[in-house]
GUKOLTI-749292 format. One record per residue (C-alpha): x, y, z. Coordinates in Angstrom, 1 decimal. Layout:
<atoms>
<atom c1="X" c2="Y" c3="Z"/>
...
</atoms>
This chain:
<atoms>
<atom c1="107.8" c2="59.7" c3="115.1"/>
<atom c1="108.5" c2="63.3" c3="113.9"/>
<atom c1="107.2" c2="62.4" c3="110.4"/>
<atom c1="104.0" c2="60.9" c3="111.7"/>
<atom c1="103.4" c2="64.0" c3="113.8"/>
<atom c1="103.9" c2="66.3" c3="110.8"/>
<atom c1="101.6" c2="64.2" c3="108.7"/>
<atom c1="98.9" c2="64.2" c3="111.3"/>
<atom c1="99.3" c2="67.9" c3="111.7"/>
<atom c1="99.0" c2="68.4" c3="107.9"/>
<atom c1="95.9" c2="66.2" c3="107.9"/>
<atom c1="94.4" c2="68.3" c3="110.6"/>
<atom c1="95.1" c2="71.5" c3="108.8"/>
<atom c1="93.5" c2="70.2" c3="105.6"/>
<atom c1="90.4" c2="69.1" c3="107.5"/>
<atom c1="90.0" c2="72.5" c3="109.2"/>
<atom c1="91.2" c2="74.8" c3="106.4"/>
<atom c1="91.2" c2="72.8" c3="103.2"/>
<atom c1="88.6" c2="72.2" c3="100.6"/>
<atom c1="88.0" c2="75.7" c3="99.3"/>
<atom c1="89.7" c2="75.5" c3="95.9"/>
<atom c1="87.5" c2="74.7" c3="92.9"/>
<atom c1="88.4" c2="73.9" c3="89.3"/>
<atom c1="86.1" c2="74.4" c3="86.3"/>
<atom c1="86.9" c2="73.5" c3="82.7"/>
<atom c1="85.0" c2="75.9" c3="80.5"/>
<atom c1="85.0" c2="76.6" c3="76.8"/>
<atom c1="87.3" c2="79.6" c3="77.1"/>
<atom c1="89.7" c2="78.2" c3="79.7"/>
<atom c1="90.4" c2="76.4" c3="83.0"/>
<atom c1="89.2" c2="78.4" c3="86.0"/>
<atom c1="90.9" c2="77.9" c3="89.3"/>
<atom c1="88.7" c2="79.5" c3="92.1"/>
<atom c1="90.2" c2="79.9" c3="95.5"/>
<atom c1="88.7" c2="81.5" c3="98.6"/>
<atom c1="89.6" c2="85.1" c3="97.4"/>
<atom c1="90.7" c2="84.8" c3="93.8"/>
<atom c1="89.6" c2="83.5" c3="90.4"/>
<atom c1="92.3" c2="82.6" c3="87.9"/>
<atom c1="91.4" c2="82.0" c3="84.2"/>
<atom c1="94.1" c2="80.0" c3="82.5"/>
<atom c1="93.7" c2="79.5" c3="78.8"/>
<atom c1="94.2" c2="76.2" c3="77.0"/>
<atom c1="97.4" c2="77.8" c3="75.6"/>
<atom c1="98.8" c2="77.4" c3="79.2"/>
<atom c1="98.9" c2="81.2" c3="79.9"/>
<atom c1="97.1" c2="83.2" c3="82.6"/>
<atom c1="94.5" c2="85.3" c3="80.8"/>
<atom c1="92.6" c2="86.9" c3="83.7"/>
<atom c1="92.7" c2="87.2" c3="87.5"/>
<atom c1="89.8" c2="88.4" c3="89.6"/>
<atom c1="89.7" c2="89.2" c3="93.3"/>
<atom c1="86.4" c2="87.9" c3="94.6"/>
<atom c1="86.4" c2="89.2" c3="98.2"/>
<atom c1="83.7" c2="91.9" c3="98.7"/>
<atom c1="82.7" c2="91.7" c3="95.0"/>
<atom c1="84.4" c2="90.5" c3="91.8"/>
<atom c1="87.1" c2="92.9" c3="90.6"/>
<atom c1="89.6" c2="92.3" c3="87.8"/>
<atom c1="93.2" c2="92.4" c3="89.0"/>
<atom c1="95.0" c2="91.2" c3="85.8"/>
<atom c1="94.3" c2="91.2" c3="82.1"/>
<atom c1="96.4" c2="89.2" c3="79.6"/>
<atom c1="98.7" c2="91.2" c3="77.3"/>
<atom c1="101.2" c2="88.6" c3="76.1"/>
<atom c1="102.4" c2="88.4" c3="79.7"/>
<atom c1="100.7" c2="85.5" c3="81.3"/>
<atom c1="103.9" c2="83.4" c3="81.8"/>
<atom c1="104.0" c2="82.9" c3="78.0"/>
<atom c1="106.7" c2="80.6" c3="76.6"/>
<atom c1="108.2" c2="81.6" c3="73.3"/>
<atom c1="108.5" c2="79.2" c3="70.3"/>
<atom c1="106.4" c2="76.4" c3="71.7"/>
<atom c1="103.5" c2="74.3" c3="70.3"/>
<atom c1="99.9" c2="74.1" c3="71.5"/>
<atom c1="100.1" c2="72.1" c3="74.8"/>
<atom c1="98.2" c2="69.2" c3="76.2"/>
<atom c1="97.2" c2="69.5" c3="79.8"/>
<atom c1="96.2" c2="67.7" c3="83.0"/>
<atom c1="95.4" c2="68.7" c3="86.5"/>
<atom c1="95.1" c2="67.0" c3="89.9"/>
<atom c1="94.5" c2="68.1" c3="93.4"/>
<atom c1="94.4" c2="67.1" c3="97.1"/>
<atom c1="90.6" c2="66.6" c3="97.5"/>
<atom c1="88.7" c2="67.4" c3="100.6"/>
<atom c1="85.0" c2="67.2" c3="100.0"/>
<atom c1="82.2" c2="68.5" c3="97.7"/>
<atom c1="84.6" c2="68.7" c3="94.7"/>
<atom c1="86.8" c2="71.1" c3="96.6"/>
<atom c1="90.5" c2="70.9" c3="97.1"/>
<atom c1="93.1" c2="72.2" c3="99.5"/>
<atom c1="95.7" c2="72.5" c3="96.7"/>
<atom c1="95.7" c2="72.2" c3="92.9"/>
<atom c1="98.5" c2="71.3" c3="90.3"/>
<atom c1="97.8" c2="72.2" c3="86.7"/>
<atom c1="100.4" c2="71.0" c3="84.1"/>
<atom c1="100.8" c2="72.0" c3="80.4"/>
<atom c1="103.0" c2="69.9" c3="78.2"/>
<atom c1="104.5" c2="71.6" c3="75.1"/>
<atom c1="106.8" c2="70.0" c3="72.5"/>
<atom c1="110.0" c2="71.3" c3="74.2"/>
<atom c1="108.8" c2="72.4" c3="77.6"/>
<atom c1="106.5" c2="71.7" c3="80.6"/>
<atom c1="104.7" c2="74.4" c3="82.6"/>
<atom c1="103.2" c2="73.7" c3="86.0"/>
<atom c1="101.0" c2="75.9" c3="88.1"/>
<atom c1="100.5" c2="75.1" c3="91.8"/>
<atom c1="97.8" c2="76.7" c3="93.9"/>
<atom c1="97.5" c2="76.2" c3="97.7"/>
<atom c1="94.8" c2="77.6" c3="99.8"/>
<atom c1="95.7" c2="80.1" c3="102.5"/>
<atom c1="95.4" c2="83.7" c3="103.7"/>
<atom c1="97.7" c2="84.9" c3="100.9"/>
<atom c1="97.6" c2="85.6" c3="97.2"/>
<atom c1="100.6" c2="83.5" c3="96.1"/>
<atom c1="101.0" c2="80.6" c3="93.7"/>
<atom c1="104.0" c2="78.8" c3="92.1"/>
<atom c1="104.9" c2="78.4" c3="88.5"/>
<atom c1="107.5" c2="75.8" c3="87.3"/>
<atom c1="108.9" c2="75.7" c3="83.8"/>
<atom c1="111.2" c2="72.9" c3="82.5"/>
<atom c1="112.5" c2="73.1" c3="78.9"/>
<atom c1="114.9" c2="71.0" c3="76.8"/>
<atom c1="116.2" c2="74.3" c3="75.3"/>
<atom c1="116.4" c2="77.8" c3="76.7"/>
<atom c1="113.0" c2="79.6" c3="76.5"/>
<atom c1="111.9" c2="83.1" c3="77.1"/>
<atom c1="109.0" c2="83.6" c3="79.6"/>
<atom c1="107.0" c2="86.8" c3="80.1"/>
<atom c1="106.1" c2="87.9" c3="83.7"/>
<atom c1="102.5" c2="89.2" c3="84.4"/>
<atom c1="102.0" c2="92.9" c3="84.8"/>
<atom c1="99.2" c2="94.6" c3="86.7"/>
<atom c1="100.4" c2="98.2" c3="86.1"/>
<atom c1="102.0" c2="100.2" c3="83.3"/>
<atom c1="105.4" c2="99.1" c3="81.8"/>
<atom c1="107.1" c2="102.4" c3="82.7"/>
<atom c1="106.4" c2="101.6" c3="86.4"/>
<atom c1="107.8" c2="98.1" c3="86.4"/>
<atom c1="110.8" c2="97.4" c3="88.7"/>
<atom c1="113.2" c2="94.5" c3="88.5"/>
<atom c1="116.1" c2="93.8" c3="90.9"/>
<atom c1="117.8" c2="90.7" c3="92.4"/>
<atom c1="115.5" c2="88.4" c3="90.5"/>
<atom c1="112.4" c2="90.1" c3="91.8"/>
<atom c1="109.9" c2="91.8" c3="89.5"/>
<atom c1="107.3" c2="94.4" c3="90.7"/>
<atom c1="104.4" c2="95.9" c3="88.9"/>
<atom c1="101.9" c2="98.2" c3="90.6"/>
<atom c1="98.5" c2="99.5" c3="89.6"/>
<atom c1="97.6" c2="102.5" c3="91.8"/>
<atom c1="94.0" c2="103.0" c3="90.8"/>
<atom c1="93.1" c2="99.6" c3="92.1"/>
<atom c1="95.9" c2="99.3" c3="94.7"/>
<atom c1="96.9" c2="96.0" c3="93.1"/>
<atom c1="100.4" c2="94.6" c3="92.9"/>
<atom c1="102.3" c2="91.9" c3="91.1"/>
<atom c1="105.5" c2="90.7" c3="92.8"/>
<atom c1="107.3" c2="87.8" c3="91.1"/>
<atom c1="110.4" c2="86.1" c3="92.5"/>
<atom c1="112.2" c2="84.0" c3="89.9"/>
<atom c1="115.2" c2="81.9" c3="89.0"/>
<atom c1="116.9" c2="82.3" c3="85.6"/>
<atom c1="118.3" c2="85.3" c3="83.7"/>
<atom c1="116.5" c2="88.5" c3="82.9"/>
<atom c1="116.0" c2="89.4" c3="79.2"/>
<atom c1="114.2" c2="92.7" c3="79.2"/>
<atom c1="111.8" c2="94.6" c3="81.4"/>
<atom c1="109.5" c2="91.6" c3="82.2"/>
<atom c1="111.3" c2="88.7" c3="80.5"/>
<atom c1="113.1" c2="85.8" c3="81.9"/>
<atom c1="115.3" c2="83.3" c3="80.0"/>
<atom c1="116.2" c2="79.8" c3="81.1"/>
<atom c1="115.7" c2="76.0" c3="80.9"/>
<atom c1="114.6" c2="75.3" c3="84.4"/>
<atom c1="112.8" c2="78.4" c3="85.8"/>
<atom c1="110.7" c2="78.8" c3="89.0"/>
<atom c1="108.4" c2="81.6" c3="89.9"/>
<atom c1="106.8" c2="82.5" c3="93.2"/>
<atom c1="104.0" c2="84.9" c3="92.3"/>
<atom c1="102.0" c2="87.3" c3="94.4"/>
<atom c1="99.2" c2="89.0" c3="92.4"/>
<atom c1="96.6" c2="90.7" c3="94.5"/>
<atom c1="95.9" c2="93.7" c3="96.8"/>
<atom c1="98.8" c2="95.8" c3="98.1"/>
<atom c1="99.0" c2="94.7" c3="101.7"/>
<atom c1="102.4" c2="95.0" c3="103.4"/>
<atom c1="101.9" c2="92.3" c3="106.0"/>
<atom c1="100.8" c2="89.7" c3="103.4"/>
<atom c1="103.7" c2="90.6" c3="101.1"/>
<atom c1="106.2" c2="90.3" c3="104.0"/>
<atom c1="104.8" c2="86.9" c3="104.8"/>
<atom c1="105.2" c2="85.7" c3="101.2"/>
<atom c1="108.7" c2="87.2" c3="100.7"/>
<atom c1="110.1" c2="87.5" c3="104.2"/>
<atom c1="113.8" c2="87.2" c3="103.1"/>
<atom c1="113.4" c2="89.7" c3="100.3"/>
<atom c1="111.0" c2="92.1" c3="101.9"/>
<atom c1="113.7" c2="94.8" c3="102.4"/>
<atom c1="114.6" c2="94.7" c3="98.7"/>
<atom c1="110.9" c2="94.8" c3="97.7"/>
<atom c1="110.2" c2="97.8" c3="100.1"/>
<atom c1="113.1" c2="99.7" c3="98.5"/>
<atom c1="111.8" c2="99.0" c3="95.0"/>
<atom c1="108.3" c2="100.1" c3="95.9"/>
<atom c1="109.6" c2="103.5" c3="97.1"/>
<atom c1="110.6" c2="104.3" c3="93.5"/>
<atom c1="107.1" c2="103.4" c3="92.1"/>
<atom c1="104.7" c2="106.4" c3="91.8"/>
<atom c1="101.5" c2="106.2" c3="93.8"/>
<atom c1="102.4" c2="103.3" c3="96.1"/>
<atom c1="100.6" c2="103.6" c3="99.5"/>
<atom c1="98.8" c2="106.5" c3="101.0"/>
<atom c1="99.4" c2="109.4" c3="103.4"/>
<atom c1="97.7" c2="107.6" c3="106.3"/>
<atom c1="99.8" c2="104.4" c3="105.8"/>
<atom c1="101.9" c2="105.0" c3="109.0"/>
<atom c1="98.7" c2="105.3" c3="111.0"/>
<atom c1="96.9" c2="102.4" c3="109.4"/>
<atom c1="99.9" c2="100.0" c3="109.6"/>
<atom c1="100.7" c2="101.1" c3="113.1"/>
<atom c1="97.2" c2="100.1" c3="114.1"/>
<atom c1="97.4" c2="96.9" c3="112.0"/>
<atom c1="100.6" c2="95.8" c3="113.9"/>
<atom c1="98.9" c2="96.7" c3="117.2"/>
<atom c1="95.9" c2="94.5" c3="116.1"/>
<atom c1="98.3" c2="91.7" c3="115.2"/>
<atom c1="100.0" c2="92.0" c3="118.6"/>
<atom c1="96.6" c2="91.6" c3="120.4"/>
<atom c1="95.8" c2="88.6" c3="118.2"/>
<atom c1="99.1" c2="86.9" c3="119.2"/>
<atom c1="97.6" c2="86.7" c3="122.7"/>
<atom c1="94.0" c2="85.9" c3="121.9"/>
<atom c1="94.6" c2="83.5" c3="119.0"/>
<atom c1="91.1" c2="84.4" c3="117.8"/>
<atom c1="90.3" c2="87.2" c3="115.4"/>
<atom c1="86.7" c2="87.6" c3="116.7"/>
<atom c1="88.0" c2="88.2" c3="120.3"/>
<atom c1="90.8" c2="90.4" c3="118.9"/>
<atom c1="88.3" c2="92.6" c3="117.1"/>
<atom c1="86.3" c2="93.2" c3="120.3"/>
<atom c1="89.4" c2="93.9" c3="122.5"/>
<atom c1="90.9" c2="96.2" c3="119.8"/>
<atom c1="87.7" c2="98.2" c3="119.5"/>
<atom c1="87.3" c2="98.6" c3="123.2"/>
<atom c1="90.9" c2="99.7" c3="123.7"/>
<atom c1="90.7" c2="102.3" c3="120.9"/>
<atom c1="87.3" c2="103.6" c3="122.1"/>
<atom c1="88.8" c2="104.0" c3="125.6"/>
<atom c1="91.6" c2="106.0" c3="124.2"/>
<atom c1="89.2" c2="108.2" c3="122.3"/>
<atom c1="86.8" c2="108.5" c3="125.2"/>
<atom c1="87.9" c2="112.0" c3="126.2"/>
<atom c1="86.9" c2="113.3" c3="122.7"/>
<atom c1="83.5" c2="111.5" c3="122.8"/>
<atom c1="82.9" c2="112.8" c3="126.3"/>
<atom c1="83.7" c2="116.4" c3="125.3"/>
<atom c1="81.4" c2="116.0" c3="122.2"/>
<atom c1="78.5" c2="114.6" c3="124.3"/>
<atom c1="79.0" c2="117.2" c3="127.1"/>
<atom c1="78.8" c2="120.0" c3="124.5"/>
<atom c1="75.6" c2="118.5" c3="123.2"/>
<atom c1="74.1" c2="118.3" c3="126.7"/>
<atom c1="74.9" c2="122.0" c3="127.4"/>
<atom c1="73.3" c2="123.0" c3="124.1"/>
<atom c1="70.3" c2="120.8" c3="125.0"/>
<atom c1="69.9" c2="122.6" c3="128.4"/>
<atom c1="69.7" c2="126.1" c3="126.8"/>
<atom c1="67.5" c2="125.0" c3="124.0"/>
<atom c1="64.3" c2="126.6" c3="125.6"/>
<atom c1="66.1" c2="129.9" c3="125.8"/>
<atom c1="67.2" c2="129.6" c3="122.1"/>
<atom c1="63.6" c2="129.0" c3="121.0"/>
<atom c1="62.5" c2="132.1" c3="122.9"/>
<atom c1="65.1" c2="134.3" c3="121.2"/>
<atom c1="64.2" c2="132.9" c3="117.8"/>
<atom c1="60.5" c2="133.8" c3="118.4"/>
<atom c1="61.3" c2="137.2" c3="119.9"/>
<atom c1="63.8" c2="138.5" c3="117.4"/>
<atom c1="63.0" c2="138.2" c3="113.7"/>
<atom c1="66.0" c2="140.3" c3="112.6"/>
<atom c1="68.8" c2="137.7" c3="111.9"/>
<atom c1="71.6" c2="140.1" c3="113.1"/>
<atom c1="69.9" c2="140.8" c3="116.4"/>
<atom c1="69.0" c2="137.2" c3="116.8"/>
<atom c1="72.6" c2="136.2" c3="116.3"/>
<atom c1="73.8" c2="138.8" c3="118.9"/>
<atom c1="71.4" c2="137.4" c3="121.5"/>
<atom c1="72.4" c2="133.8" c3="120.8"/>
<atom c1="76.1" c2="134.7" c3="121.2"/>
<atom c1="75.3" c2="136.4" c3="124.5"/>
<atom c1="73.6" c2="133.2" c3="125.8"/>
<atom c1="76.6" c2="131.1" c3="124.6"/>
<atom c1="79.0" c2="133.4" c3="126.5"/>
<atom c1="77.0" c2="133.4" c3="129.7"/>
<atom c1="76.8" c2="129.6" c3="129.7"/>
<atom c1="80.4" c2="129.2" c3="128.5"/>
<atom c1="79.4" c2="127.2" c3="125.4"/>
<atom c1="81.1" c2="126.9" c3="122.1"/>
<atom c1="78.4" c2="125.7" c3="119.7"/>
<atom c1="81.1" c2="124.5" c3="117.3"/>
<atom c1="83.0" c2="122.3" c3="119.8"/>
<atom c1="80.6" c2="119.3" c3="119.5"/>
<atom c1="81.0" c2="119.3" c3="115.7"/>
<atom c1="84.8" c2="119.8" c3="116.0"/>
<atom c1="85.1" c2="116.7" c3="118.2"/>
<atom c1="83.0" c2="114.7" c3="115.8"/>
<atom c1="85.1" c2="115.8" c3="112.9"/>
<atom c1="88.3" c2="114.8" c3="114.7"/>
<atom c1="86.9" c2="111.3" c3="115.5"/>
<atom c1="85.6" c2="110.7" c3="112.0"/>
<atom c1="88.9" c2="110.1" c3="110.1"/>
<atom c1="90.1" c2="108.0" c3="113.1"/>
<atom c1="87.1" c2="105.7" c3="112.8"/>
<atom c1="87.5" c2="105.4" c3="109.0"/>
<atom c1="91.1" c2="104.3" c3="109.5"/>
<atom c1="90.0" c2="101.8" c3="112.2"/>
<atom c1="87.4" c2="100.4" c3="109.8"/>
<atom c1="90.1" c2="100.0" c3="107.1"/>
<atom c1="92.3" c2="98.2" c3="109.6"/>
<atom c1="89.5" c2="95.6" c3="110.3"/>
<atom c1="88.9" c2="95.1" c3="106.6"/>
<atom c1="92.7" c2="94.7" c3="106.1"/>
<atom c1="92.7" c2="91.4" c3="108.0"/>
<atom c1="89.8" c2="89.7" c3="106.1"/>
<atom c1="92.0" c2="87.1" c3="104.4"/>
<atom c1="93.3" c2="85.9" c3="107.8"/>
<atom c1="89.8" c2="85.9" c3="109.2"/>
<atom c1="88.9" c2="83.0" c3="106.9"/>
<atom c1="91.7" c2="80.8" c3="108.3"/>
<atom c1="91.7" c2="81.8" c3="111.9"/>
<atom c1="89.1" c2="79.3" c3="113.2"/>
<atom c1="85.6" c2="80.0" c3="114.4"/>
<atom c1="84.3" c2="82.7" c3="116.8"/>
<atom c1="81.2" c2="81.7" c3="118.8"/>
<atom c1="78.6" c2="80.7" c3="116.2"/>
<atom c1="80.6" c2="82.2" c3="113.2"/>
<atom c1="82.8" c2="79.7" c3="111.5"/>
<atom c1="84.0" c2="82.2" c3="108.9"/>
<atom c1="84.3" c2="85.9" c3="109.7"/>
<atom c1="84.7" c2="86.6" c3="105.9"/>
<atom c1="81.1" c2="85.4" c3="105.3"/>
<atom c1="78.5" c2="88.1" c3="104.7"/>
<atom c1="74.8" c2="88.4" c3="104.0"/>
<atom c1="71.7" c2="88.1" c3="106.1"/>
<atom c1="72.3" c2="84.5" c3="107.2"/>
<atom c1="75.7" c2="85.3" c3="108.7"/>
<atom c1="74.9" c2="88.8" c3="110.0"/>
<atom c1="71.3" c2="88.7" c3="111.2"/>
<atom c1="72.3" c2="88.6" c3="114.9"/>
<atom c1="74.4" c2="91.7" c3="114.4"/>
<atom c1="71.5" c2="93.4" c3="112.7"/>
<atom c1="69.2" c2="92.7" c3="115.6"/>
<atom c1="71.8" c2="94.0" c3="118.1"/>
<atom c1="72.2" c2="97.2" c3="116.1"/>
<atom c1="68.5" c2="97.8" c3="116.0"/>
<atom c1="68.0" c2="97.2" c3="119.7"/>
<atom c1="71.0" c2="99.4" c3="120.6"/>
<atom c1="69.8" c2="102.1" c3="118.3"/>
<atom c1="66.4" c2="102.0" c3="119.9"/>
<atom c1="67.8" c2="102.6" c3="123.4"/>
<atom c1="70.2" c2="105.2" c3="122.2"/>
<atom c1="67.2" c2="107.1" c3="120.7"/>
<atom c1="65.4" c2="106.9" c3="124.1"/>
<atom c1="68.5" c2="108.2" c3="126.0"/>
<atom c1="69.4" c2="111.1" c3="123.6"/>
<atom c1="66.0" c2="112.4" c3="122.4"/>
<atom c1="63.8" c2="115.1" c3="123.9"/>
<atom c1="60.6" c2="114.2" c3="122.0"/>
<atom c1="59.1" c2="111.2" c3="120.3"/>
<atom c1="59.5" c2="112.7" c3="116.8"/>
<atom c1="63.3" c2="113.0" c3="117.1"/>
<atom c1="63.4" c2="109.5" c3="118.8"/>
<atom c1="61.6" c2="107.9" c3="115.9"/>
<atom c1="63.8" c2="109.6" c3="113.4"/>
<atom c1="66.9" c2="108.2" c3="115.2"/>
<atom c1="65.3" c2="104.7" c3="115.4"/>
<atom c1="64.5" c2="104.6" c3="111.7"/>
<atom c1="68.1" c2="105.6" c3="110.9"/>
<atom c1="69.4" c2="102.8" c3="113.3"/>
<atom c1="67.2" c2="100.3" c3="111.3"/>
<atom c1="68.2" c2="101.6" c3="107.9"/>
<atom c1="72.0" c2="101.9" c3="108.3"/>
<atom c1="72.8" c2="98.3" c3="109.4"/>
<atom c1="71.1" c2="97.1" c3="106.2"/>
<atom c1="73.7" c2="98.9" c3="104.3"/>
<atom c1="76.4" c2="96.7" c3="105.9"/>
<atom c1="74.5" c2="93.4" c3="105.8"/>
<atom c1="76.6" c2="92.1" c3="102.9"/>
<atom c1="79.9" c2="93.0" c3="104.6"/>
<atom c1="82.1" c2="90.3" c3="106.1"/>
<atom c1="81.0" c2="89.3" c3="109.6"/>
<atom c1="84.4" c2="90.4" c3="111.0"/>
<atom c1="83.7" c2="94.0" c3="109.8"/>
<atom c1="80.1" c2="93.8" c3="111.1"/>
<atom c1="81.4" c2="92.6" c3="114.4"/>
<atom c1="83.6" c2="95.7" c3="114.7"/>
<atom c1="80.6" c2="98.0" c3="113.7"/>
<atom c1="78.3" c2="96.3" c3="116.3"/>
<atom c1="80.9" c2="96.5" c3="119.1"/>
<atom c1="81.4" c2="100.2" c3="118.4"/>
<atom c1="77.6" c2="100.7" c3="118.7"/>
<atom c1="77.4" c2="98.9" c3="122.0"/>
<atom c1="80.3" c2="100.9" c3="123.4"/>
<atom c1="78.6" c2="104.1" c3="122.2"/>
<atom c1="75.4" c2="103.0" c3="124.0"/>
<atom c1="77.3" c2="102.3" c3="127.3"/>
<atom c1="79.3" c2="105.5" c3="127.2"/>
<atom c1="76.3" c2="107.7" c3="126.3"/>
<atom c1="74.2" c2="106.1" c3="129.1"/>
<atom c1="77.1" c2="106.8" c3="131.5"/>
<atom c1="77.6" c2="110.4" c3="130.5"/>
<atom c1="73.9" c2="111.3" c3="130.4"/>
<atom c1="73.4" c2="109.7" c3="133.9"/>
<atom c1="76.4" c2="111.6" c3="135.2"/>
<atom c1="75.0" c2="114.9" c3="134.1"/>
<atom c1="71.5" c2="113.9" c3="135.1"/>
<atom c1="70.0" c2="114.4" c3="131.7"/>
<atom c1="66.9" c2="112.4" c3="131.0"/>
<atom c1="65.7" c2="111.2" c3="127.7"/>
<atom c1="62.1" c2="110.1" c3="126.9"/>
<atom c1="60.4" c2="107.0" c3="128.3"/>
<atom c1="59.1" c2="104.1" c3="126.2"/>
<atom c1="55.6" c2="105.2" c3="127.0"/>
<atom c1="56.3" c2="108.7" c3="125.7"/>
<atom c1="57.8" c2="107.2" c3="122.6"/>
<atom c1="54.7" c2="105.1" c3="121.8"/>
<atom c1="52.4" c2="107.9" c3="122.7"/>
<atom c1="51.0" c2="106.2" c3="125.8"/>
<atom c1="49.8" c2="108.1" c3="128.9"/>
<atom c1="52.2" c2="108.0" c3="131.9"/>
<atom c1="51.4" c2="105.7" c3="134.7"/>
<atom c1="49.9" c2="107.0" c3="137.9"/>
</atoms>
């Protein structure tokens, strides 16, 4: 009964998540294309190129006699097979190369990670080279784990293997297995792939120059908080919304102070205009302006300061949302979105409409005249188009932020009895009555 249950569960997983790996035999090699990666394997049986395809196509690995090469072997024959889902897509692929004295097998299985397996069986001992993404002097090898890091692209190669080491990136044996992670440097994905060896890997990475960034403690602290929320919601779309609301609530005092400063400046704007017209001498004009600021207890720089404090926080929050894109693709649907890694107009047009409508009402609330309002509206139309190609999960975060900003701005302006302009004023129509 247990076996039947497991088989049924696997079948369900394959139906829901499977069918995203493609295989293409081209003149220059065999291409294995997963949800996030593209692997070019030459007809010599070696990995020649690896590209990350999420948010654009970027090269992660270039062959330099280090694509799981086997020494002293003949040109191989090959075959491949896969567990097919539909539309010539597979949930897993096995690609085998048969040499005169050895057999090399690659196994790719779809999931929110960047791992694949390599198995080599040989009748005599052979030497195999491990793929590097960085520079040889930065390679690390310990306890049958190899690490190579490329800091300019933030890519990493982590290979766990059986067999004996024979140099900086060489392994010798007759029956050798590799578990390879070649992709972006993401601690949570690496820990998931190498849970038992994560402590060792972390210690190795501490000795590699350029690994990580100064804001990693903040980013990963927020990432773990995001994961904690997702453990309750079991849905990344809902998690993004809740996460954004919680963080915006925490940051509300800063936004309130920024908006309050803007309101005070807005109230004394008529007086400022009078002074600018009355005093042409810049020094005298500045003295009179400072006098008004003191009388009204206003620090003109406070609004900008609050905005500057919030900016790096929002950049880190944005990075946290992007961090989970791989898991978005395998987390199930959210409302009408089946895949939160999808981008483009067809996936994000609803967010685009919401952004434009929210920007329209923000302009009415915050503007004093129709000219300023139209400038704000045009900006609210222009900026969302810059994000239209982004994954839907990132656009969901951006849209949730905008809606929260609209709600808080409306509340603060109403609290301080500050009125914007009406729709009739915006469109240049005469007021009723």
